[in-house]
Each structure stands twice: as C-alpha cells, then as structure tokens.
C-alpha positions as CSV (number, residue, x, y, z in Angstrom):
1,M,51.8,108.9,106.8
2,D,52.8,105.6,105.1
3,A,50.9,102.3,105.4
4,L,53.0,100.9,108.2
5,E,52.8,104.2,110.2
6,L,49.0,104.1,109.7
7,A,48.9,100.4,110.8
8,M,50.8,101.3,114.0
9,R,48.3,104.1,114.7
10,M,45.4,101.8,114.1
11,E,46.8,99.1,116.4
12,T,47.6,101.8,119.1
13,D,44.0,103.1,118.8
14,A,42.7,99.5,119.1
15,I,44.8,98.9,122.2
16,A,43.5,102.0,123.9
17,F,39.9,101.2,123.0
18,Y,40.0,97.6,124.0
19,T,41.7,98.4,127.3
20,E,39.0,100.9,128.1
21,A,36.2,98.5,127.0
22,A,37.6,95.8,129.2
23,R,37.7,98.2,132.1
24,K,34.1,99.2,131.6
25,T,32.5,95.9,130.6
26,R,30.6,94.2,133.4
27,Y,30.0,91.0,131.4
28,P,33.0,88.8,132.7
29,A,33.6,86.8,129.5
30,G,33.4,90.1,127.5
31,K,35.9,91.7,129.8
32,K,38.3,88.8,129.4
33,M,37.8,88.8,125.6
34,F,38.7,92.5,125.3
35,E,41.8,91.8,127.5
36,A,42.8,88.8,125.3
37,I,42.4,90.8,122.0
38,T,44.3,93.7,123.5
39,Q,47.2,91.4,123.9
40,D,46.9,90.4,120.2
41,E,46.9,94.0,119.2
42,R,50.0,94.7,121.3
43,R,51.7,91.8,119.5
44,H,50.6,93.2,116.2
45,L,52.1,96.6,117.1
46,E,55.4,95.0,118.1
47,M,55.6,93.1,114.8
48,I,54.8,96.3,112.8
49,A,57.5,98.2,114.7
50,K,60.0,95.5,113.9
51,L,59.0,95.6,110.2
52,V,59.5,99.3,110.2
53,K,63.0,98.9,111.6
54,G,63.7,96.2,109.0
55,L,64.1,93.4,111.6
56,H,63.1,89.8,110.9
57,I,59.6,89.1,112.2
58,T,58.4,85.9,113.8
59,H,55.0,85.3,115.1
60,S,53.8,82.8,117.7
61,D,51.4,80.0,116.9
62,V,48.8,81.4,119.3
63,T,45.8,82.7,117.4
64,P,43.0,85.0,118.6
65,L,40.5,82.1,118.5
66,Q,42.7,80.0,120.8
67,N,42.9,82.8,123.3
68,V,39.2,83.5,123.3
69,K,38.3,79.8,123.4
70,T,40.3,79.5,126.6
71,V,38.4,82.5,128.0
72,F,35.1,80.9,127.2
73,E,36.1,77.5,128.5
74,A,37.2,79.0,131.8
75,M,33.9,80.9,132.2
76,K,31.4,78.4,130.8
77,S,29.2,78.2,133.8
78,E,29.0,82.0,134.0
79,M,28.1,82.2,130.3
80,M,25.3,79.7,130.7
81,Q,23.5,82.1,132.9
82,K,21.3,84.6,131.1
83,A,23.6,87.3,129.8
84,E,22.5,90.9,130.1
85,A,24.5,93.6,128.4
86,T,24.0,97.3,128.7
87,Q,23.6,99.3,125.6
88,D,27.1,100.8,126.2
89,E,28.6,97.3,126.2
90,L,26.8,96.4,123.0
91,E,28.0,99.6,121.5
92,A,31.5,98.7,122.5
93,F,31.2,95.5,120.5
94,R,29.7,97.3,117.5
95,I,32.7,99.8,117.6
96,A,35.1,96.9,117.9
97,M,33.6,95.1,114.9
98,R,33.9,98.4,112.9
99,M,37.5,98.8,114.0
100,E,38.5,95.3,113.0
101,K,36.8,95.6,109.6
102,E,38.6,98.9,109.0
103,G,41.9,97.2,110.0
104,M,41.3,94.3,107.5
105,E,40.5,96.7,104.7
106,H,43.6,98.7,105.4
107,Y,45.8,95.6,105.5
108,Q,44.2,94.3,102.3
109,K,45.0,97.6,100.5
110,T,48.6,97.6,101.9
111,L,49.0,93.9,100.8
112,A,48.1,94.9,97.2
113,H,51.2,97.1,97.1
114,A,53.6,94.9,99.2
115,T,56.7,93.9,97.3
116,K,58.6,91.7,99.8
117,D,57.6,88.2,100.6
118,L,58.0,88.8,104.4
119,E,55.8,91.9,104.2
120,R,53.1,89.9,102.2
121,T,53.2,87.0,104.7
122,F,52.9,89.4,107.6
123,L,50.0,91.3,106.1
124,E,48.2,88.1,105.3
125,Q,48.6,87.0,108.9
126,L,47.3,90.3,110.2
127,I,44.2,90.1,107.8
128,R,43.4,86.6,109.1
129,E,43.8,87.7,112.8
130,E,41.7,90.8,112.3
131,Q,39.0,88.6,110.6
132,Q,39.1,86.3,113.6
133,H,38.8,89.3,115.9
134,Y,35.8,90.6,113.9
135,D,34.1,87.1,114.0
136,I,34.7,86.9,117.8
137,F,33.1,90.3,118.4
138,A,30.2,89.6,116.0
139,N,29.5,86.3,117.7
140,T,29.7,87.8,121.2
141,Y,27.5,90.7,120.1
142,Q,24.9,88.2,118.9
143,F,25.2,86.2,122.1
144,L,24.6,89.3,124.3
145,S,21.9,90.8,122.3
146,D,19.9,87.7,121.5
147,T,21.1,84.8,123.8
148,G,18.2,82.4,123.0
149,N,18.6,82.5,119.3
150,W,22.4,82.4,119.6
151,F,22.2,79.1,121.4
152,M,19.7,77.8,118.8
153,W,22.1,78.6,115.9
154,E,25.5,78.1,117.5
155,E,24.5,74.8,119.2
156,R,22.7,73.7,116.0
157,G,19.5,73.3,117.9
158,I,16.5,71.7,116.1
159,V,13.2,73.5,116.4
160,E,10.3,71.0,116.1
161,G,6.8,71.9,115.4
162,G,4.3,71.1,118.2
C-alpha cells in the first residue's frame, strides 16, 4: 500500500469513527464538533482521491478551527453549564487525539519523500489541519474532564490568595 492509499484508508477510518462518535456523544457541543471534523475528513479524502487521479487540487479557505468556533459560538449557553461526560465520551476524545497524531506523523513522513510542489503543499495543509483537529480534541477533552481548571487556564483567570 503506497502513502496515498494509506492516507485514504486513514481518512476513511477517521470518517467512520467520528461519525459513530457523533452519534453516541450526548454532550451537544462534542456531537457537533465530531460532525464538523467528519466533514473536514471527507474533504481530505476527496482531495487525496483527486491527487491519486492526478487532478489539480484546490482547497477551501475554511479551516477546522473556523468550523468548531462556529459550533462553540452557537452553543455557548449550553457550554457554560457544568459539562459532564461519560467515560466512553472521554475515551472517544482520547482515541480521536491518537488518530489525529498518527495522521500527522504519516503525512510528515510522506512529506519527506514528496517530489512535486503540489503534493508538498497539499501534505503541509493536511498536517496543519490534523494538528488543529488534535488541538480541538485535546482542548475539549480537558474541558470535559476538568471544566473548572479549563476555564481558569483558557479564560486566563487570575487566582488570588485569600
């Protein structure tokens, strides 16, 4: 299996996992996040398929962070409530982080052997997007597993001695 075939397999596996995770996740923002990232992975798969066929690739200006930011803005009031995630949901985010990390590592190895500018540009874009996916999942995992400390660090709260 060559690098692009493996990339297609990885993206297909990610789509299946994120679709199932969205279906099972009770936490509304987490559900929408998995759905948004599933769309990104579908776009990646389409782009890889075009590359395999030798077609010219264009990618939209929409980034994973823009998609998830929209999800969180739309659900801000729900997110402000105490978030409780089941261990299964937390495990889904751990698996998602591992999948994104493996994807980045694969694309970095493939990039090292890329010979065409288009291929290099495409792989660099995939690496950036997979890193953003990883960051999104890691941040959400932290939010769901330790909401109080998440707000302190993310909102740059100041802890004063009493």
